[in-house]
C-alpha positions as CSV (number, residue, x, y, z in Angstrom):
1,M,-14.3,5.6,20.8
2,H,-14.4,8.0,17.8
3,R,-15.5,7.2,14.4
4,V,-12.4,8.4,11.8
5,A,-13.1,9.7,8.8
6,I,-10.6,9.6,5.7
7,T,-10.6,13.5,4.5
8,G,-7.5,13.2,1.7
9,L,-5.7,10.8,0.1
10,G,-2.2,10.9,-2.0
11,C,-0.7,8.9,-4.6
12,I,2.3,7.7,-6.2
13,A,2.3,4.7,-8.3
14,A,3.6,2.7,-11.6
15,P,-0.2,3.7,-13.0
16,G,0.0,7.7,-12.0
17,N,1.8,9.8,-10.3
18,D,-1.6,11.2,-8.1
19,V,-4.7,10.0,-7.4
20,A,-6.4,11.3,-10.0
21,S,-4.3,9.7,-12.7
22,F,-3.6,6.8,-10.6
23,W,-7.6,5.8,-9.6
24,G,-8.2,6.5,-13.7
25,A,-5.9,4.2,-14.9
26,L,-7.1,1.5,-12.6
27,Q,-11.1,2.0,-14.0
28,Q,-9.5,1.5,-16.9
29,G,-7.4,-1.6,-16.4
30,R,-4.4,0.0,-17.3
31,S,-1.4,-1.6,-16.2
32,G,2.0,0.3,-15.4
33,I,4.1,-2.6,-15.7
34,G,6.8,-2.8,-18.1
35,P,10.5,-3.5,-19.2
36,T,12.7,-2.0,-16.2
37,I,14.4,1.8,-16.6
38,A,16.7,2.1,-13.7
39,V,18.5,-1.8,-14.0
40,P,19.3,-2.6,-17.4
41,H,18.0,-5.5,-18.9
42,D,21.0,-7.3,-19.4
43,K,21.7,-7.6,-15.8
44,L,18.2,-9.5,-15.0
45,N,16.7,-12.6,-15.7
46,I,13.3,-11.1,-15.0
47,K,13.2,-7.8,-16.9
48,I,10.0,-6.4,-16.1
49,A,8.5,-4.2,-12.9
50,A,6.1,-1.6,-11.8
51,E,8.3,1.9,-11.8
52,V,7.1,4.9,-11.0
53,R,7.9,7.2,-14.8
54,D,8.1,10.9,-15.6
55,F,9.0,12.1,-11.9
56,D,11.2,14.1,-11.8
57,P,11.9,14.9,-8.1
58,T,13.8,18.3,-9.3
59,Q,10.3,19.1,-9.8
60,H,9.2,18.6,-6.1
61,F,12.3,19.4,-4.1
62,E,15.1,21.5,-3.6
63,E,18.2,20.8,-4.3
64,K,19.6,21.2,-0.8
65,R,16.6,19.0,0.2
66,L,17.4,16.3,-2.3
67,V,20.5,14.9,-0.3
68,L,18.6,13.8,2.6
69,L,15.9,12.1,1.0
70,D,15.8,8.8,-0.7
71,R,13.6,7.9,-3.6
72,F,10.9,6.4,-0.7
73,S,11.3,9.4,0.9
74,Q,10.4,11.2,-2.1
75,F,7.6,9.3,-3.0
76,T,5.8,9.6,0.5
77,L,6.2,13.4,0.7
78,V,4.9,14.1,-2.8
79,A,1.7,11.7,-1.7
80,A,1.5,13.4,1.7
81,R,1.7,16.9,-0.2
82,Q,-1.7,15.7,-1.9
83,A,-3.5,14.3,0.7
84,V,-2.7,16.9,3.0
85,A,-4.2,19.3,0.1
86,A,-6.8,17.2,-0.9
87,S,-7.9,17.4,2.9
88,G,-7.9,21.1,3.3
89,I,-6.6,20.2,7.1
90,K,-4.3,22.3,8.7
91,F,-1.7,21.3,11.3
92,D,-1.8,24.6,13.4
93,G,-2.5,25.7,16.7
94,A,-3.4,22.6,18.8
95,L,-3.7,20.0,16.5
96,G,0.1,19.6,15.3
97,P,0.8,17.9,18.7
98,D,-2.3,16.1,18.6
99,T,-1.8,14.5,14.9
100,A,0.2,11.3,14.8
101,V,2.9,10.7,11.5
102,I,2.6,6.5,11.0
103,I,4.5,5.1,7.7
104,G,5.4,1.9,7.3
105,T,8.4,0.5,4.5
106,G,9.9,-2.8,4.3
107,A,13.2,-1.8,3.5
108,G,13.3,2.2,3.8
109,G,16.2,3.4,1.7
110,M,17.2,0.7,-0.6
111,N,18.5,3.1,-3.3
112,T,20.7,4.9,-0.2
113,L,21.9,1.4,0.4
114,E,22.7,0.2,-3.2
115,E,24.7,3.6,-3.8
116,A,26.1,3.0,-0.5
117,Y,27.6,-0.8,-1.1
118,A,28.3,0.4,-4.6
119,R,31.0,3.0,-3.1
120,L,32.2,0.2,-1.1
121,H,32.6,-2.8,-3.2
122,G,32.8,-0.6,-6.5
123,G,37.0,-1.2,-7.0
124,N,37.1,2.1,-7.5
125,G,39.6,2.4,-4.5
126,S,37.6,4.5,-2.3
127,S,35.2,3.8,0.6
128,R,34.3,7.0,1.4
129,Q,30.7,6.9,2.4
130,I,28.1,10.2,1.6
131,P,27.5,11.5,5.1
132,L,23.8,11.7,4.9
133,T,23.7,7.9,4.0
134,I,22.9,6.6,7.2
135,P,19.7,9.4,7.9
136,R,18.8,8.9,4.0
137,M,18.4,5.0,4.6
138,M,16.8,4.6,8.1
139,V,13.3,3.1,8.1
140,S,11.9,6.0,9.8
141,A,13.1,8.8,7.4
142,A,9.9,9.2,6.1
143,A,8.1,10.0,8.9
144,S,10.6,12.0,10.5
145,H,10.1,14.2,7.1
146,L,6.7,14.2,7.2
147,T,6.8,15.8,10.5
148,M,9.2,18.7,9.5
149,E,7.1,19.1,6.0
150,F,3.7,20.0,8.4
151,G,4.7,20.9,11.4
152,I,3.5,17.9,13.4
153,T,5.0,17.3,17.0
154,G,2.3,14.4,17.8
155,P,3.5,10.4,18.1
156,S,5.6,9.6,15.1
157,F,7.0,6.4,13.9
158,A,7.7,4.2,11.0
159,V,6.6,0.2,10.7
160,S,7.9,-2.7,9.2
161,S,6.4,-5.8,9.1
162,A,7.2,-6.9,5.0
163,C,4.2,-6.6,2.8
164,S,2.0,-5.8,5.2
165,S,3.7,-2.7,7.3
166,A,1.5,0.1,5.5
167,N,-1.5,-1.7,6.3
168,H,0.2,-1.9,10.0
169,A,1.0,1.6,10.1
170,I,-2.2,2.6,8.5
171,G,-4.4,0.6,11.1
172,E,-2.0,1.5,14.3
173,A,-3.0,5.2,12.9
174,F,-6.7,4.7,12.6
175,W,-6.3,3.0,16.3
176,M,-4.5,6.1,17.7
177,V,-7.5,8.7,16.3
178,K,-10.1,6.4,17.3
179,S,-8.7,5.8,20.8
180,G,-8.5,9.7,21.6
181,R,-4.5,9.0,21.5
182,A,-4.4,11.5,18.7
183,R,-6.8,13.6,16.9
184,A,-5.9,13.2,13.4
185,A,-3.0,11.6,12.1
186,L,-1.3,11.1,8.4
187,G,-0.8,7.3,7.6
188,G,0.4,5.3,4.6
189,G,3.2,3.5,3.0
190,S,6.4,3.6,0.8
191,E,8.8,1.5,-0.8
192,A,11.0,2.3,-3.9
193,C,12.9,-1.3,-4.3
194,V,13.3,-1.5,-7.8
195,T,17.4,-1.5,-7.5
196,F,20.1,-4.1,-8.5
197,G,20.4,-6.0,-5.6
198,T,16.9,-5.9,-5.1
199,L,15.6,-7.7,-8.0
200,K,18.7,-10.1,-8.0
201,A,17.1,-11.1,-4.3
202,W,14.1,-11.4,-5.4
203,E,14.9,-13.7,-8.5
204,A,16.7,-15.6,-6.6
205,L,13.3,-16.5,-4.9
206,R,11.7,-17.6,-7.5
207,V,8.4,-15.7,-7.4
208,L,8.6,-13.1,-9.8
209,A,6.6,-13.5,-12.8
210,P,8.9,-12.9,-16.6
211,D,5.5,-11.9,-18.4
212,T,3.3,-10.1,-16.2
213,C,0.9,-9.8,-13.2
214,R,-2.1,-12.4,-13.6
215,P,-3.6,-12.6,-10.0
216,F,-5.9,-15.3,-9.4
217,S,-6.0,-15.9,-13.0
218,G,-5.2,-19.7,-14.3
219,G,-1.7,-19.5,-15.9
220,R,-0.3,-17.1,-13.3
221,R,3.3,-17.2,-13.0
222,G,3.9,-14.7,-10.0
223,M,4.6,-11.2,-8.8
224,V,5.8,-8.2,-10.1
225,L,7.4,-5.7,-8.3
226,G,6.5,-2.4,-8.0
227,E,7.3,0.9,-6.0
228,G,5.6,4.3,-4.7
229,A,3.1,5.2,-2.2
230,G,-0.2,6.0,-0.4
231,V,-1.0,9.1,2.3
232,A,-4.5,9.0,3.9
233,V,-5.3,11.9,6.5
234,L,-7.2,10.2,9.3
235,E,-9.5,12.6,11.9
236,R,-12.3,12.3,14.0
237,L,-15.2,12.0,11.7
238,D,-17.2,14.3,13.9
239,D,-14.3,17.0,13.5
240,A,-14.1,16.2,9.9
241,K,-18.1,17.4,9.2
242,A,-17.7,20.4,11.9
243,R,-15.1,22.0,9.2
244,R,-17.2,20.6,6.6
245,A,-13.9,18.6,4.9
246,P,-14.4,16.1,2.2
247,I,-15.4,12.9,3.8
248,I,-14.1,10.2,1.2
249,C,-14.9,7.4,3.5
250,E,-15.2,5.9,7.1
251,L,-11.9,3.7,8.0
252,A,-14.1,1.4,10.5
253,G,-11.9,-1.3,11.6
254,F,-8.2,-2.8,11.5
255,G,-7.2,-6.6,12.1
256,M,-4.1,-8.3,12.8
257,T,-2.5,-11.9,13.1
258,A,0.0,-14.1,13.2
259,D,-0.1,-17.2,11.4
260,A,2.8,-19.0,13.6
261,G,3.5,-21.4,10.6
262,D,5.7,-20.7,7.8
263,I,8.2,-17.7,7.1
264,V,7.3,-17.7,3.5
265,M,4.5,-20.0,2.8
266,P,0.7,-18.3,3.6
267,S,-2.0,-20.0,6.0
268,D,-5.7,-19.2,5.1
269,V,-6.5,-19.5,9.2
270,G,-4.1,-16.7,9.9
271,A,-5.5,-14.6,6.9
272,A,-9.1,-15.0,8.0
273,G,-8.6,-14.1,11.3
274,A,-7.5,-11.2,10.2
275,M,-10.6,-10.2,8.0
276,T,-12.7,-11.6,10.8
277,R,-10.9,-9.2,13.5
278,A,-11.0,-6.1,10.9
279,L,-15.0,-6.8,10.3
280,A,-15.4,-7.1,14.5
281,D,-13.5,-3.9,14.8
282,G,-15.7,-1.9,12.5
283,G,-18.6,-3.4,14.0
284,I,-19.6,-4.6,10.3
285,D,-21.7,-7.6,9.3
286,P,-19.8,-9.7,6.8
287,A,-23.1,-9.6,5.0
288,E,-22.7,-5.5,4.2
289,V,-19.1,-6.0,2.7
290,G,-19.4,-6.0,-1.1
291,Y,-15.5,-5.5,-2.5
292,I,-12.5,-7.1,-1.2
293,N,-9.0,-5.3,-2.4
294,A,-7.5,-8.3,-2.1
295,H,-3.4,-9.1,-1.5
296,G,-3.6,-11.2,-4.8
297,T,0.6,-11.1,-6.0
298,G,-0.1,-13.7,-8.5
299,T,1.9,-17.1,-7.2
300,L,0.5,-19.9,-7.1
301,A,0.5,-20.3,-3.2
302,N,-1.0,-16.7,-2.3
303,D,-3.8,-16.6,-4.7
304,A,-5.5,-20.0,-3.6
305,T,-4.8,-19.4,0.0
306,E,-6.9,-16.3,0.0
307,T,-9.2,-17.5,-1.7
308,K,-9.7,-20.1,1.1
309,A,-9.4,-17.4,3.6
310,I,-11.8,-15.7,1.8
311,R,-14.5,-18.4,2.3
312,R,-13.2,-19.2,5.8
313,A,-14.3,-15.7,6.9
314,F,-17.5,-15.4,4.7
315,G,-18.7,-18.4,4.2
316,D,-21.6,-18.7,1.6
317,H,-21.5,-14.8,1.5
318,A,-17.9,-15.2,-0.2
319,A,-19.6,-16.0,-3.4
320,K,-21.5,-12.5,-3.5
321,L,-18.3,-10.7,-3.4
322,M,-16.2,-8.9,-5.5
323,I,-12.8,-9.3,-5.5
324,S,-9.8,-7.7,-7.1
325,S,-6.0,-7.6,-6.8
326,T,-5.0,-4.1,-8.1
327,K,-1.1,-5.2,-8.2
328,S,-1.8,-6.7,-11.7
329,M,-1.6,-2.9,-12.6
330,H,0.7,-1.3,-10.3
331,G,2.7,-4.4,-9.2
332,H,3.7,-5.1,-5.6
333,A,5.1,-2.4,-3.6
334,L,6.3,-4.4,-1.0
335,G,5.8,-2.3,2.1
336,G,4.2,0.0,0.6
337,A,1.9,-1.7,-1.3
338,G,-1.4,-1.7,1.3
339,A,-1.5,2.4,1.2
340,I,-1.6,2.2,-2.0
341,E,-4.2,-0.4,-2.2
342,L,-5.9,1.4,0.5
343,V,-6.4,4.5,-2.1
344,A,-8.1,2.0,-4.2
345,A,-10.7,0.6,-2.0
346,A,-11.6,4.5,-0.6
347,M,-12.3,5.6,-4.1
348,A,-14.0,2.3,-5.0
349,I,-16.6,3.3,-2.2
350,K,-16.3,6.9,-3.1
351,D,-17.3,6.5,-7.0
352,G,-19.0,3.2,-7.0
353,V,-16.8,1.7,-9.4
354,V,-14.7,-1.3,-8.5
355,P,-11.8,-1.6,-10.4
356,P,-10.8,-5.1,-12.0
357,T,-7.8,-7.7,-12.2
358,A,-6.2,-7.0,-15.1
359,N,-4.6,-9.4,-17.2
360,Y,-6.7,-12.2,-16.2
361,Q,-7.0,-15.0,-18.8
362,R,-8.8,-18.1,-17.5
363,P,-10.4,-19.3,-14.3
364,D,-8.6,-22.0,-12.3
365,P,-9.9,-24.5,-9.9
366,A,-8.2,-23.1,-6.9
367,C,-9.5,-19.6,-7.3
368,D,-13.4,-20.1,-7.8
369,L,-14.2,-16.3,-6.5
370,D,-15.7,-13.7,-8.7
371,Y,-12.3,-11.4,-9.3
372,V,-13.8,-8.7,-11.3
373,P,-11.6,-10.1,-14.6
374,N,-10.2,-7.6,-17.1
375,E,-13.4,-4.8,-16.7
376,A,-14.3,-2.0,-13.6
377,R,-18.0,-2.8,-12.2
378,Q,-19.9,-0.2,-11.5
379,A,-21.3,-1.4,-8.0
380,R,-22.4,0.7,-5.1
381,V,-19.8,-0.6,-2.4
382,K,-21.4,0.0,1.1
383,A,-18.2,-1.7,3.2
384,A,-15.2,-2.8,1.7
385,L,-11.9,-4.8,2.9
386,S,-8.2,-4.2,1.9
387,N,-5.5,-7.1,2.6
388,S,-2.2,-7.3,3.3
389,F,-0.5,-10.9,3.9
390,A,3.5,-10.8,4.8
391,F,6.3,-12.9,4.5
392,G,6.5,-14.4,8.6
393,G,2.9,-14.8,8.4
394,L,2.2,-10.7,9.4
395,N,-1.7,-10.1,8.4
396,A,-3.2,-6.8,8.5
397,V,-6.4,-5.9,7.5
398,L,-8.2,-2.8,6.7
399,A,-12.3,-2.4,6.9
400,L,-13.4,0.9,5.3
401,R,-17.3,2.1,5.1
402,R,-19.3,4.5,3.4
403,V,-20.4,7.5,5.3
404,E,-24.2,8.0,4.2
């Protein structure tokens, strides 16, 4: 078994199109939530989202390549390029075949799918589809494009488990490196779900907030859809030290459970079990954990249940934890959320700054822990968790630790 270092991070999300701008916005509590741009307001009841703005794909890709790339694949490639550049890793020689690529997404190419149905049902008398519709929309497209981008020929695939997709993908990539099945890995998640059809479907669930996302706060009214991607370079800690790579932190443990209960209602037992397993996998004493980047969607049910789960997993230490939901700033990017939040949790350890839960108004008796309301906090964090809990009761938790 090998210890696993995170040596590079990449991110594109509503608060910023790279790690520096994203992390800077989070530390300032600056939200990327606003009126929708991609979908006209007159077609929506809920008129807000956390969209990636000021993103011109032609600045990143040649036109002949863009015809192959759905927006979610574009995001993944941009984030991965950032991560690989920051890490300084090279996939030449023997490392290419010994590197894994595992990317999570909840739905894959939703923009391509929406365009395809518009052509099919748009009433223009033509049902002809773009020839590359299938390779653009398939959930494994982003992972495949990463292998081609970097010449990686090791094990590569996609993971789809709704809102836990990214954490499941990163966790599996971590276990591959830890166990020796791969020497390095690109793990992450991506989603580009701010489309008319997706927004209308989420409206029908009646879980979207009309104003903003206020996780754990009294007066919260629901979640806000977001989009974006995060990618991490994972490698053996010994290898990273040998090549004098920038070590952000250690990815120390991964835990996952299934509620086996309800398709939409969360369970504190299942969520607590995933946290406990992540800590055990990483050999981390619960008392060492200083920060949790919570799933924190902003719905009444999720936030109260996650609070109960944290108390169940940590006992008396729960009251000493700093907990924040950065979804209050980057929205809920569904299958990409965990990867974006991993960036936040890793940077919190690296820089000694815990990002806030933005938009917090007042305490809720059902949410009675320290949610770092509205202002970032300077704190030396030894270990942290990043939680993802999905519809269907699929829970995935990553455990991170400072490398001294």
